PQR file of N, CA, C, O and H, with PARSE charges and radii, in Angstrom:
ATOM      1  N   MET A   1      33.673  26.224 -46.732 -0.4000 1.5000
ATOM      2  CA  MET A   1      33.589  27.015 -46.072 -0.0000 2.0000
ATOM      3  C   MET A   1      32.378  28.368 -47.087  0.5500 1.7000
ATOM      4  O   MET A   1      31.561  28.897 -46.332 -0.5500 1.4000
ATOM      5  N   THR A   2      32.309  28.767 -48.352 -0.4000 1.5000
ATOM      6  CA  THR A   2      32.193  29.880 -49.302 -0.0000 2.0000
ATOM      7  C   THR A   2      30.492  29.311 -48.630  0.5500 1.7000
ATOM      8  O   THR A   2      30.079  29.968 -47.675 -0.5500 1.4000
ATOM      9  H   THR A   2      32.972  28.338 -48.965  0.4000 1.0000
ATOM     10  N   PHE A   3      29.563  28.105 -49.154 -0.4000 1.5000
ATOM     11  CA  PHE A   3      28.494  27.417 -49.175 -0.0000 2.0000
ATOM     12  C   PHE A   3      28.403  28.123 -47.462  0.5500 1.7000
ATOM     13  O   PHE A   3      27.701  29.095 -47.184 -0.5500 1.4000
ATOM     14  H   PHE A   3      29.899  27.571 -49.930  0.4000 1.0000
ATOM     15  N   PHE A   4      28.894  27.702 -46.905 -0.4000 1.5000
ATOM     16  CA  PHE A   4      28.779  27.737 -44.962 -0.0000 2.0000
ATOM     17  C   PHE A   4      28.245  29.329 -44.992  0.5500 1.7000
ATOM     18  O   PHE A   4      27.369  29.803 -44.269 -0.5500 1.4000
ATOM     19  H   PHE A   4      29.464  26.913 -47.131  0.4000 1.0000
ATOM     20  N   ASN A   5      29.017  30.023 -46.032 -0.4000 1.5000
ATOM     21  CA  ASN A   5      28.967  32.016 -45.894 -0.0000 2.0000
ATOM     22  C   ASN A   5      27.763  32.496 -46.168  0.5500 1.7000
ATOM     23  O   ASN A   5      26.840  33.041 -45.563 -0.5500 1.4000
ATOM     24  H   ASN A   5      29.728  29.637 -46.620  0.4000 1.0000
ATOM     25  N   LEU A   6      28.099  32.041 -47.575 -0.4000 1.5000
ATOM     26  CA  LEU A   6      26.741  32.465 -48.616 -0.0000 2.0000
ATOM     27  C   LEU A   6      25.314  31.803 -47.758  0.5500 1.7000
ATOM     28  O   LEU A   6      24.568  32.653 -47.272 -0.5500 1.4000
ATOM     29  H   LEU A   6      28.849  31.599 -48.067  0.4000 1.0000
ATOM     30  N   PHE A   7      25.093  30.955 -47.648 -0.4000 1.5000
ATOM     31  CA  PHE A   7      23.469  30.464 -47.017 -0.0000 2.0000
ATOM     32  C   PHE A   7      23.382  30.733 -45.984  0.5500 1.7000
ATOM     33  O   PHE A   7      22.274  31.237 -45.796 -0.5500 1.4000
ATOM     34  H   PHE A   7      25.698  30.264 -48.043  0.4000 1.0000
ATOM     35  N   TYR A   8      24.305  30.664 -44.587 -0.4000 1.5000
ATOM     36  CA  TYR A   8      23.871  30.918 -43.105 -0.0000 2.0000
ATOM     37  C   TYR A   8      24.251  31.992 -42.517  0.5500 1.7000
ATOM     38  O   TYR A   8      23.350  32.469 -41.827 -0.5500 1.4000
ATOM     39  H   TYR A   8      25.204  30.255 -44.740  0.4000 1.0000
ATOM     40  N   LEU A   9      25.281  32.611 -42.502 -0.4000 1.5000
ATOM     41  CA  LEU A   9      26.518  33.487 -41.898 -0.0000 2.0000
ATOM     42  C   LEU A   9      25.767  35.211 -42.642  0.5500 1.7000
ATOM     43  O   LEU A   9      25.101  36.070 -42.065 -0.5500 1.4000
ATOM     44  H   LEU A   9      26.012  32.223 -43.063  0.4000 1.0000
ATOM     45  N   GLU A  10      26.305  35.134 -44.256 -0.4000 1.5000
ATOM     46  CA  GLU A  10      25.315  36.609 -44.226 -0.0000 2.0000
ATOM     47  C   GLU A  10      24.045  37.093 -44.360  0.5500 1.7000
ATOM     48  O   GLU A  10      23.628  38.236 -44.170 -0.5500 1.4000
ATOM     49  H   GLU A  10      26.845  34.436 -44.725  0.4000 1.0000
ATOM     50  N   PRO A  11      23.274  35.759 -44.827 -0.5600 1.5000
ATOM     51  CA  PRO A  11      22.012  36.143 -44.436  0.2800 2.0000
ATOM     52  C   PRO A  11      21.472  36.601 -42.788  0.5500 1.7000
ATOM     53  O   PRO A  11      20.836  37.539 -42.306 -0.5500 1.4000
ATOM     54  N   SER A  12      21.965  35.666 -42.407 -0.4000 1.5000
ATOM     55  CA  SER A  12      22.546  36.200 -40.283 -0.0000 2.0000
ATOM     56  C   SER A  12      22.406  37.880 -40.146  0.5500 1.7000
ATOM     57  O   SER A  12      21.718  38.724 -39.571 -0.5500 1.4000
ATOM     58  H   SER A  12      22.481  34.905 -42.799  0.4000 1.0000
ATOM     59  N   ALA A  13      23.494  37.772 -41.040 -0.4000 1.5000
ATOM     60  CA  ALA A  13      24.493  39.285 -40.457 -0.0000 2.0000
ATOM     61  C   ALA A  13      23.913  40.821 -40.954  0.5500 1.7000
ATOM     62  O   ALA A  13      23.981  41.969 -40.514 -0.5500 1.4000
ATOM     63  H   ALA A  13      24.053  37.087 -41.507  0.4000 1.0000
ATOM     64  N   THR A  14      23.267  40.099 -42.206 -0.4000 1.5000
ATOM     65  CA  THR A  14      22.048  41.045 -43.062 -0.0000 2.0000
ATOM     66  C   THR A  14      21.020  41.060 -41.892  0.5500 1.7000
ATOM     67  O   THR A  14      20.952  42.014 -41.116 -0.5500 1.4000
ATOM     68  H   THR A  14      23.212  39.167 -42.563  0.4000 1.0000
ATOM     69  N   ASN A  15      20.489  40.325 -41.832 -0.4000 1.5000
ATOM     70  CA  ASN A  15      18.875  40.919 -40.887 -0.0000 2.0000
ATOM     71  C   ASN A  15      18.939  41.362 -39.402  0.5500 1.7000
ATOM     72  O   ASN A  15      18.260  41.977 -38.580 -0.5500 1.4000
ATOM     73  H   ASN A  15      20.545  39.551 -42.462  0.4000 1.0000
ATOM     74  N   ILE A  16      20.094  40.734 -39.504 -0.4000 1.5000
ATOM     75  CA  ILE A  16      20.664  41.820 -37.794 -0.0000 2.0000
ATOM     76  C   ILE A  16      20.826  43.017 -37.803  0.5500 1.7000
ATOM     77  O   ILE A  16      20.520  43.824 -36.925 -0.5500 1.4000
ATOM     78  H   ILE A  16      20.646  40.234 -40.172  0.4000 1.0000
ATOM     79  N   MET A  17      21.740  43.349 -39.661 -0.4000 1.5000
ATOM     80  CA  MET A  17      22.556  44.719 -39.863 -0.0000 2.0000
ATOM     81  C   MET A  17      21.063  45.893 -40.035  0.5500 1.7000
ATOM     82  O   MET A  17      21.094  47.123 -40.017 -0.5500 1.4000
ATOM     83  H   MET A  17      21.988  42.693 -40.374  0.4000 1.0000
ATOM     84  N   PHE A  18      20.042  45.122 -40.170 -0.4000 1.5000
ATOM     85  CA  PHE A  18      19.043  45.682 -41.426 -0.0000 2.0000
ATOM     86  C   PHE A  18      17.954  45.932 -39.245  0.5500 1.7000
ATOM     87  O   PHE A  18      16.923  46.538 -38.951 -0.5500 1.4000
ATOM     88  H   PHE A  18      20.017  44.122 -40.185  0.4000 1.0000
ATOM     89  N   LYS A  19      18.460  45.512 -38.798 -0.4000 1.5000
ATOM     90  CA  LYS A  19      17.486  45.351 -37.401 -0.0000 2.0000
ATOM     91  C   LYS A  19      18.013  46.343 -36.427  0.5500 1.7000
ATOM     92  O   LYS A  19      17.413  46.945 -35.536 -0.5500 1.4000
ATOM     93  H   LYS A  19      19.298  45.020 -39.037  0.4000 1.0000
ATOM     94  N   ARG A  20      19.262  46.387 -36.785 -0.4000 1.5000
ATOM     95  CA  ARG A  20      20.124  47.571 -36.127 -0.0000 2.0000
ATOM     96  C   ARG A  20      19.569  48.486 -36.860  0.5500 1.7000
ATOM     97  O   ARG A  20      18.624  48.955 -36.227 -0.5500 1.4000
ATOM     98  H   ARG A  20      19.749  45.898 -37.509  0.4000 1.0000
ATOM     99  N   TYR A  21      19.694  49.029 -37.990 -0.4000 1.5000
ATOM    100  CA  TYR A  21      19.102  50.054 -38.567 -0.0000 2.0000
ATOM    101  C   TYR A  21      18.082  50.354 -37.787  0.5500 1.7000
ATOM    102  O   TYR A  21      18.183  51.352 -37.073 -0.5500 1.4000
ATOM    103  H   TYR A  21      20.462  48.647 -38.504  0.4000 1.0000
ATOM    104  N   GLU A  22      16.928  49.587 -37.758 -0.4000 1.5000
ATOM    105  CA  GLU A  22      15.650  49.897 -37.696 -0.0000 2.0000
ATOM    106  C   GLU A  22      16.082  50.551 -36.277  0.5500 1.7000
ATOM    107  O   GLU A  22      16.257  51.768 -36.346 -0.5500 1.4000
ATOM    108  H   GLU A  22      16.846  48.777 -38.338  0.4000 1.0000
ATOM    109  N   LEU A  23      16.232  50.121 -35.340 -0.4000 1.5000
ATOM    110  CA  LEU A  23      16.617  50.807 -33.758 -0.0000 2.0000
ATOM    111  C   LEU A  23      17.415  51.802 -33.755  0.5500 1.7000
ATOM    112  O   LEU A  23      17.237  52.592 -32.827 -0.5500 1.4000
ATOM    113  H   LEU A  23      16.090  49.133 -35.284  0.4000 1.0000
ATOM    114  N   GLU A  24      18.497  52.110 -34.707 -0.4000 1.5000
ATOM    115  CA  GLU A  24      19.232  53.197 -34.887 -0.0000 2.0000
ATOM    116  C   GLU A  24      18.483  54.462 -35.109  0.5500 1.7000
ATOM    117  O   GLU A  24      19.136  55.502 -35.026 -0.5500 1.4000
ATOM    118  H   GLU A  24      18.641  51.469 -35.461  0.4000 1.0000
ATOM    119  N   GLU A  25      16.972  54.551 -35.430 -0.4000 1.5000
ATOM    120  CA  GLU A  25      16.183  55.710 -36.080 -0.0000 2.0000
ATOM    121  C   GLU A  25      15.312  56.215 -34.939  0.5500 1.7000
ATOM    122  O   GLU A  25      15.214  57.401 -34.622 -0.5500 1.4000
ATOM    123  H   GLU A  25      16.441  53.707 -35.497  0.4000 1.0000
ATOM    124  N   GLU A  26      14.584  55.025 -34.257 -0.4000 1.5000
ATOM    125  CA  GLU A  26      13.995  55.424 -33.296 -0.0000 2.0000
ATOM    126  C   GLU A  26      15.028  56.410 -32.412  0.5500 1.7000
ATOM    127  O   GLU A  26      16.255  56.473 -32.343 -0.5500 1.4000
ATOM    128  H   GLU A  26      14.663  54.062 -34.514  0.4000 1.0000
ATOM    129  N   LYS A  27      13.967  57.129 -31.790 -0.4000 1.5000
ATOM    130  CA  LYS A  27      14.250  57.535 -30.742 -0.0000 2.0000
ATOM    131  C   LYS A  27      14.856  57.380 -29.681  0.5500 1.7000
ATOM    132  O   LYS A  27      14.051  56.892 -28.888 -0.5500 1.4000
ATOM    133  H   LYS A  27      12.970  57.078 -31.846  0.4000 1.0000
ATOM    134  N   GLY A  28      16.630  57.634 -28.819 -0.4000 1.5000
ATOM    135  CA  GLY A  28      16.807  56.599 -28.143 -0.0000 2.0000
ATOM    136  C   GLY A  28      17.111  55.222 -27.980  0.5500 1.7000
ATOM    137  O   GLY A  28      17.310  54.400 -27.085 -0.5500 1.4000
ATOM    138  H   GLY A  28      17.284  58.030 -29.464  0.4000 1.0000
ATOM    139  N   GLY A  29      17.028  55.377 -30.111 -0.4000 1.5000
ATOM    140  CA  GLY A  29      17.727  53.319 -30.081 -0.0000 2.0000
ATOM    141  C   GLY A  29      18.941  53.007 -29.882  0.5500 1.7000
ATOM    142  O   GLY A  29      19.272  51.881 -29.511 -0.5500 1.4000
ATOM    143  H   GLY A  29      16.866  56.044 -30.838  0.4000 1.0000
ATOM    144  N   LYS A  30      19.831  54.044 -30.123 -0.4000 1.5000
ATOM    145  CA  LYS A  30      21.368  53.171 -29.430 -0.0000 2.0000
ATOM    146  C   LYS A  30      21.631  52.907 -28.411  0.5500 1.7000
ATOM    147  O   LYS A  30      22.394  52.032 -28.003 -0.5500 1.4000
ATOM    148  H   LYS A  30      19.561  54.958 -30.425  0.4000 1.0000
ATOM    149  N   ASP A  31      20.761  53.956 -27.638 -0.4000 1.5000
ATOM    150  CA  ASP A  31      21.191  54.056 -25.902 -0.0000 2.0000
ATOM    151  C   ASP A  31      20.268  52.655 -25.259  0.5500 1.7000
ATOM    152  O   ASP A  31      20.007  52.620 -24.056 -0.5500 1.4000
ATOM    153  H   ASP A  31      20.140  54.667 -27.970  0.4000 1.0000
ATOM    154  N   SER A  32      19.832  51.562 -26.178 -0.4000 1.5000
ATOM    155  CA  SER A  32      18.655  50.804 -26.102 -0.0000 2.0000
ATOM    156  C   SER A  32      19.522  49.099 -25.124  0.5500 1.7000
ATOM    157  O   SER A  32      20.577  48.738 -25.644 -0.5500 1.4000
ATOM    158  H   SER A  32      20.043  51.591 -27.155  0.4000 1.0000
ATOM    159  N   GLU A  33      19.227  48.584 -24.365 -0.4000 1.5000
ATOM    160  CA  GLU A  33      19.793  47.142 -24.146 -0.0000 2.0000
ATOM    161  C   GLU A  33      19.975  46.162 -25.331  0.5500 1.7000
ATOM    162  O   GLU A  33      20.855  45.334 -25.567 -0.5500 1.4000
ATOM    163  H   GLU A  33      18.370  48.877 -23.943  0.4000 1.0000
ATOM    164  N   LYS A  34      18.745  46.562 -26.068 -0.4000 1.5000
ATOM    165  CA  LYS A  34      18.984  45.611 -27.380 -0.0000 2.0000
ATOM    166  C   LYS A  34      19.283  46.004 -28.662  0.5500 1.7000
ATOM    167  O   LYS A  34      19.022  45.288 -29.629 -0.5500 1.4000
ATOM    168  H   LYS A  34      18.030  47.234 -25.877  0.4000 1.0000
ATOM    169  N   TYR A  35      19.786  47.037 -28.751 -0.4000 1.5000
ATOM    170  CA  TYR A  35      20.991  47.708 -29.555 -0.0000 2.0000
ATOM    171  C   TYR A  35      22.006  47.326 -29.629  0.5500 1.7000
ATOM    172  O   TYR A  35      22.595  47.263 -30.708 -0.5500 1.4000
ATOM    173  H   TYR A  35      19.998  47.619 -27.965  0.4000 1.0000
ATOM    174  N   LYS A  36      22.715  46.813 -28.081 -0.4000 1.5000
ATOM    175  CA  LYS A  36      23.796  46.804 -27.936 -0.0000 2.0000
ATOM    176  C   LYS A  36      24.326  45.358 -28.250  0.5500 1.7000
ATOM    177  O   LYS A  36      25.330  44.932 -28.821 -0.5500 1.4000
ATOM    178  H   LYS A  36      22.236  46.864 -27.204  0.4000 1.0000
ATOM    179  N   LYS A  37      23.198  44.756 -27.619 -0.4000 1.5000
ATOM    180  CA  LYS A  37      23.286  42.956 -28.110 -0.0000 2.0000
ATOM    181  C   LYS A  37      22.984  42.884 -29.627  0.5500 1.7000
ATOM    182  O   LYS A  37      23.523  42.127 -30.434 -0.5500 1.4000
ATOM    183  H   LYS A  37      22.382  45.102 -27.155  0.4000 1.0000
ATOM    184  N   LEU A  38      22.039  43.795 -29.867 -0.4000 1.5000
ATOM    185  CA  LEU A  38      22.406  43.187 -31.816 -0.0000 2.0000
ATOM    186  C   LEU A  38      23.387  43.803 -32.067  0.5500 1.7000
ATOM    187  O   LEU A  38      23.636  43.641 -33.262 -0.5500 1.4000
ATOM    188  H   LEU A  38      21.601  44.410 -29.211  0.4000 1.0000
ATOM    189  N   VAL A  39      23.982  44.328 -31.677 -0.4000 1.5000
ATOM    190  CA  VAL A  39      25.975  45.246 -31.875 -0.0000 2.0000
ATOM    191  C   VAL A  39      26.767  44.200 -31.527  0.5500 1.7000
ATOM    192  O   VAL A  39      27.513  44.027 -32.490 -0.5500 1.4000
ATOM    193  H   VAL A  39      23.780  44.460 -30.706  0.4000 1.0000
ATOM    194  N   GLY A  40      27.004  43.443 -30.718 -0.4000 1.5000
ATOM    195  CA  GLY A  40      27.459  42.322 -30.298 -0.0000 2.0000
ATOM    196  C   GLY A  40      27.538  41.296 -31.497  0.5500 1.7000
ATOM    197  O   GLY A  40      28.468  40.908 -32.205 -0.5500 1.4000
ATOM    198  H   GLY A  40      26.398  43.584 -29.935  0.4000 1.0000
ATOM    199  N   LYS A  41      26.224  41.021 -31.442 -0.4000 1.5000
ATOM    200  CA  LYS A  41      25.751  39.854 -32.487 -0.0000 2.0000
ATOM    201  C   LYS A  41      26.148  39.929 -33.369  0.5500 1.7000
ATOM    202  O   LYS A  41      26.692  38.948 -33.878 -0.5500 1.4000
ATOM    203  H   LYS A  41      25.469  41.336 -30.867  0.4000 1.0000
ATOM    204  N   PHE A  42      26.057  41.596 -34.250 -0.4000 1.5000
ATOM    205  CA  PHE A  42      26.593  41.314 -35.683 -0.0000 2.0000
ATOM    206  C   PHE A  42      27.983  41.093 -36.010  0.5500 1.7000
ATOM    207  O   PHE A  42      28.578  40.760 -37.034 -0.5500 1.4000
ATOM    208  H   PHE A  42      25.616  42.392 -33.836  0.4000 1.0000
ATOM    209  N   GLY A  43      28.437  41.482 -34.408 -0.4000 1.5000
ATOM    210  CA  GLY A  43      30.264  42.136 -34.786 -0.0000 2.0000
ATOM    211  C   GLY A  43      31.077  40.486 -35.237  0.5500 1.7000
ATOM    212  O   GLY A  43      32.014  40.070 -35.919 -0.5500 1.4000
ATOM    213  H   GLY A  43      27.954  41.752 -33.576  0.4000 1.0000
ATOM    214  N   LYS A  44      29.490  39.737 -33.919 -0.4000 1.5000
ATOM    215  CA  LYS A  44      30.295  37.870 -34.350 -0.0000 2.0000
ATOM    216  C   LYS A  44      29.543  37.434 -35.225  0.5500 1.7000
ATOM    217  O   LYS A  44      29.768  36.227 -35.311 -0.5500 1.4000
ATOM    218  H   LYS A  44      28.729  40.075 -33.364  0.4000 1.0000
ATOM    219  N   PHE A  45      28.871  37.696 -35.839 -0.4000 1.5000
ATOM    220  CA  PHE A  45      28.855  37.035 -37.409 -0.0000 2.0000
ATOM    221  C   PHE A  45      29.420  37.444 -38.934  0.5500 1.7000
ATOM    222  O   PHE A  45      29.580  36.817 -39.982 -0.5500 1.4000
ATOM    223  H   PHE A  45      28.688  38.676 -35.769  0.4000 1.0000
ATOM    224  N   HIS A  46      29.681  39.116 -38.413 -0.4000 1.5000
ATOM    225  CA  HIS A  46      31.051  39.595 -39.363 -0.0000 2.0000
ATOM    226  C   HIS A  46      31.894  38.875 -38.964  0.5500 1.7000
ATOM    227  O   HIS A  46      32.014  37.843 -39.624 -0.5500 1.4000
ATOM    228  H   HIS A  46      29.551  39.625 -37.562  0.4000 1.0000
ATOM    229  N   GLY A  47      32.599  38.999 -38.068 -0.4000 1.5000
ATOM    230  CA  GLY A  47      34.042  38.212 -38.039 -0.0000 2.0000
ATOM    231  C   GLY A  47      33.883  37.027 -38.601  0.5500 1.7000
ATOM    232  O   GLY A  47      34.719  36.805 -39.477 -0.5500 1.4000
ATOM    233  H   GLY A  47      32.502  39.837 -37.532  0.4000 1.0000
ATOM    234  N   ILE A  48      32.956  36.010 -38.378 -0.4000 1.5000
ATOM    235  CA  ILE A  48      32.905  34.629 -38.419 -0.0000 2.0000
ATOM    236  C   ILE A  48      33.046  33.855 -40.272  0.5500 1.7000
ATOM    237  O   ILE A  48      33.498  32.864 -40.846 -0.5500 1.4000
ATOM    238  H   ILE A  48      32.277  36.190 -37.667  0.4000 1.0000
ATOM    239  N   SER A  49      31.954  35.754 -40.692 -0.4000 1.5000
ATOM    240  CA  SER A  49      31.800  35.462 -42.320 -0.0000 2.0000
ATOM    241  C   SER A  49      33.277  36.105 -42.310  0.5500 1.7000
ATOM    242  O   SER A  49      33.720  35.324 -41.468 -0.5500 1.4000
ATOM    243  H   SER A  49      31.587  36.559 -40.226  0.4000 1.0000
ATOM    244  N   SER A  50      34.153  36.767 -42.545 -0.4000 1.5000
ATOM    245  CA  SER A  50      35.068  37.052 -42.297 -0.0000 2.0000
ATOM    246  C   SER A  50      36.584  36.096 -42.590  0.5500 1.7000
ATOM    247  O   SER A  50      37.404  35.940 -43.495 -0.5500 1.4000
ATOM    248  H   SER A  50      33.793  37.402 -43.229  0.4000 1.0000
ATOM    249  N   LEU A  51      36.354  35.660 -41.348 -0.4000 1.5000
ATOM    250  CA  LEU A  51      37.554  34.282 -41.142 -0.0000 2.0000
ATOM    251  C   LEU A  51      36.785  33.201 -42.499  0.5500 1.7000
ATOM    252  O   LEU A  51      37.416  32.586 -43.359 -0.5500 1.4000
ATOM    253  H   LEU A  51      35.688  35.786 -40.613  0.4000 1.0000
ATOM    254  N   THR A  52      35.534  33.234 -42.352 -0.4000 1.5000
ATOM    255  CA  THR A  52      35.204  31.889 -43.438 -0.0000 2.0000
ATOM    256  C   THR A  52      35.941  32.458 -45.242  0.5500 1.7000
ATOM    257  O   THR A  52      36.663  31.773 -45.967 -0.5500 1.4000
ATOM    258  H   THR A  52      35.021  33.733 -41.654  0.4000 1.0000
ATOM    259  N   ASN A  53      35.619  33.349 -45.411 -0.4000 1.5000
ATOM    260  CA  ASN A  53      36.537  33.602 -46.632 -0.0000 2.0000
ATOM    261  C   ASN A  53      37.629  34.282 -46.602  0.5500 1.7000
ATOM    262  O   ASN A  53      37.794  34.909 -47.649 -0.5500 1.4000
ATOM    263  H   ASN A  53      35.032  33.905 -44.822  0.4000 1.0000
ATOM    264  N   LEU A  54      38.721  34.465 -45.577 -0.4000 1.5000
ATOM    265  CA  LEU A  54      39.872  34.351 -45.206 -0.0000 2.0000
ATOM    266  C   LEU A  54      40.297  32.546 -45.444  0.5500 1.7000
ATOM    267  O   LEU A  54      41.392  32.224 -45.905 -0.5500 1.4000
ATOM    268  H   LEU A  54      38.586  33.955 -44.728  0.4000 1.0000
ATOM    269  N   ILE A  55      39.657  31.926 -45.205 -0.4000 1.5000
ATOM    270  CA  ILE A  55      39.649  30.609 -45.150 -0.0000 2.0000
ATOM    271  C   ILE A  55      39.754  30.451 -46.449  0.5500 1.7000
ATOM    272  O   ILE A  55      40.820  30.369 -47.059 -0.5500 1.4000
ATOM    273  H   ILE A  55      38.768  32.187 -44.831  0.4000 1.0000
ATOM    274  N   ALA A  56      38.412  30.391 -47.027 -0.4000 1.5000
ATOM    275  CA  ALA A  56      38.262  29.737 -48.524 -0.0000 2.0000
ATOM    276  C   ALA A  56      39.830  30.131 -49.538  0.5500 1.7000
ATOM    277  O   ALA A  56      40.536  29.365 -50.194 -0.5500 1.4000
ATOM    278  H   ALA A  56      37.546  30.457 -46.531  0.4000 1.0000
ATOM    279  N   LEU A  57      39.963  31.810 -49.278 -0.4000 1.5000
ATOM    280  CA  LEU A  57      40.633  31.950 -49.614 -0.0000 2.0000
ATOM    281  C   LEU A  57      41.994  30.922 -50.097  0.5500 1.7000
ATOM    282  O   LEU A  57      42.366  30.452 -51.172 -0.5500 1.4000
ATOM    283  H   LEU A  57      39.389  32.433 -48.746  0.4000 1.0000
ATOM    284  N   MET A  58      42.454  30.870 -48.787 -0.4000 1.5000
ATOM    285  CA  MET A  58      43.093  29.796 -48.349 -0.0000 2.0000
ATOM    286  C   MET A  58      43.455  28.888 -49.345  0.5500 1.7000
ATOM    287  O   MET A  58      44.461  28.802 -50.049 -0.5500 1.4000
ATOM    288  H   MET A  58      42.152  31.252 -47.914  0.4000 1.0000
ATOM    289  N   GLY A  59      42.211  28.083 -49.243 -0.4000 1.5000
ATOM    290  CA  GLY A  59      42.506  27.180 -50.020 -0.0000 2.0000
ATOM    291  C   GLY A  59      42.311  27.115 -51.371  0.5500 1.7000
ATOM    292  O   GLY A  59      42.376  26.080 -52.033 -0.5500 1.4000
ATOM    293  H   GLY A  59      41.394  28.153 -48.671  0.4000 1.0000
ATOM    294  N   GLY A  60      42.020  28.455 -51.880 -0.4000 1.5000
ATOM    295  CA  GLY A  60      42.076  28.650 -53.007 -0.0000 2.0000
ATOM    296  C   GLY A  60      43.771  28.814 -53.665  0.5500 1.7000
ATOM    297  O   GLY A  60      44.329  28.548 -54.729 -0.5500 1.4000
ATOM    298  H   GLY A  60      41.968  29.296 -51.341  0.4000 1.0000
ATOM    299  N   VAL A  61      44.104  29.324 -52.531 -0.4000 1.5000
ATOM    300  CA  VAL A  61      45.741  30.338 -53.395 -0.0000 2.0000
ATOM    301  C   VAL A  61      46.224  28.646 -53.170  0.5500 1.7000
ATOM    302  O   VAL A  61      46.559  28.104 -54.223 -0.5500 1.4000
ATOM    303  H   VAL A  61      43.651  29.540 -51.667  0.4000 1.0000
ATOM    304  N   ALA A  62      46.294  27.749 -51.887 -0.4000 1.5000
ATOM    305  CA  ALA A  62      47.489  26.502 -52.702 -0.0000 2.0000
ATOM    306  C   ALA A  62      46.479  25.532 -53.051  0.5500 1.7000
ATOM    307  O   ALA A  62      46.791  24.348 -52.920 -0.5500 1.4000
ATOM    308  H   ALA A  62      46.022  28.189 -51.032  0.4000 1.0000
ATOM    309  N   HIS A  63      45.210  25.847 -53.514 -0.4000 1.5000
ATOM    310  CA  HIS A  63      45.136  24.645 -54.616 -0.0000 2.0000
ATOM    311  C   HIS A  63      45.519  25.009 -56.160  0.5500 1.7000
ATOM    312  O   HIS A  63      45.851  24.377 -57.162 -0.5500 1.4000
ATOM    313  H   HIS A  63      44.957  26.809 -53.621  0.4000 1.0000
ATOM    314  N   ALA A  64      45.266  26.545 -55.762 -0.4000 1.5000
ATOM    315  CA  ALA A  64      46.534  27.747 -57.466 -0.0000 2.0000
ATOM    316  C   ALA A  64      47.896  26.443 -57.301  0.5500 1.7000
ATOM    317  O   ALA A  64      48.292  25.704 -58.203 -0.5500 1.4000
ATOM    318  H   ALA A  64      44.997  27.058 -54.948  0.4000 1.0000
ATOM    319  N   TYR A  65      48.261  26.480 -56.239 -0.4000 1.5000
ATOM    320  CA  TYR A  65      50.108  26.504 -55.799 -0.0000 2.0000
ATOM    321  C   TYR A  65      49.991  24.934 -56.635  0.5500 1.7000
ATOM    322  O   TYR A  65      50.449  24.755 -57.763 -0.5500 1.4000
ATOM    323  H   TYR A  65      47.940  27.081 -55.506  0.4000 1.0000
ATOM    324  N   PHE A  66      49.275  23.862 -55.811 -0.4000 1.5000
ATOM    325  CA  PHE A  66      50.034  22.929 -55.851 -0.0000 2.0000
ATOM    326  C   PHE A  66      49.349  21.732 -57.477  0.5500 1.7000
ATOM    327  O   PHE A  66      49.581  20.544 -57.702 -0.5500 1.4000
ATOM    328  H   PHE A  66      48.903  24.008 -54.894  0.4000 1.0000
ATOM    329  N   MET A  67      48.336  22.945 -58.426 -0.4000 1.5000
ATOM    330  CA  MET A  67      47.862  22.685 -59.547 -0.0000 2.0000
ATOM    331  C   MET A  67      49.230  23.326 -60.009  0.5500 1.7000
ATOM    332  O   MET A  67      49.937  22.511 -60.601 -0.5500 1.4000
ATOM    333  H   MET A  67      48.147  23.910 -58.243  0.4000 1.0000
ATOM    334  N   ALA A  68      49.623  24.236 -59.917 -0.4000 1.5000
ATOM    335  CA  ALA A  68      50.818  25.193 -60.527 -0.0000 2.0000
ATOM    336  C   ALA A  68      52.505  24.486 -61.061  0.5500 1.7000
ATOM    337  O   ALA A  68      53.367  24.752 -61.899 -0.5500 1.4000
ATOM    338  H   ALA A  68      49.049  24.898 -59.436  0.4000 1.0000
ATOM    339  N   SER A  69      52.194  23.149 -59.641 -0.4000 1.5000
ATOM    340  CA  SER A  69      53.604  22.635 -58.761 -0.0000 2.0000
ATOM    341  C   SER A  69      53.832  21.141 -59.880  0.5500 1.7000
ATOM    342  O   SER A  69      54.784  20.366 -59.970 -0.5500 1.4000
ATOM    343  H   SER A  69      51.494  22.933 -58.961  0.4000 1.0000
ATOM    344  N   ALA A  70      52.507  21.189 -60.617 -0.4000 1.5000
ATOM    345  CA  ALA A  70      52.321  19.472 -61.207 -0.0000 2.0000
ATOM    346  C   ALA A  70      52.562  19.784 -62.458  0.5500 1.7000
ATOM    347  O   ALA A  70      52.466  18.723 -63.075 -0.5500 1.4000
ATOM    348  H   ALA A  70      51.733  21.818 -60.543  0.4000 1.0000
ATOM    349  N   LEU A  71      52.891  20.860 -63.383 -0.4000 1.5000
ATOM    350  CA  LEU A  71      52.708  21.952 -63.981 -0.0000 2.0000
ATOM    351  C   LEU A  71      54.297  21.444 -65.110  0.5500 1.7000
ATOM    352  O   LEU A  71      54.733  21.053 -66.192 -0.5500 1.4000
ATOM    353  H   LEU A  71      52.969  21.722 -62.882  0.4000 1.0000
ATOM    354  N   VAL A  72      54.550  21.882 -63.701 -0.4000 1.5000
ATOM    355  CA  VAL A  72      56.692  21.444 -63.357 -0.0000 2.0000
ATOM    356  C   VAL A  72      56.792  20.044 -63.552  0.5500 1.7000
ATOM    357  O   VAL A  72      57.879  19.479 -63.429 -0.5500 1.4000
ATOM    358  H   VAL A  72      54.195  22.200 -62.822  0.4000 1.0000
TER
END
C-alpha cells in the first residue's frame, strides 16, 4: 500500500494540485469547468491516498501487536 501510494497516488495528486493552482491564478479560472473537474479529480486521489495510508497504519499496528504477543 505504501509503495502504491508513494509511486502512483501522491505524484498524481500533486500534479493535479499544481494544475489547479495554475487555474486559480488565471482570471475566472475558479469558475471554469476544467477547474471543477480538477477539484473533483484531486479529491478522489487525495481520498484514496488517505485510505491507503490508513490501511498501512492498521497493518503496522497489527504487525506490532502480533510481534509483541509472541514475546509473552
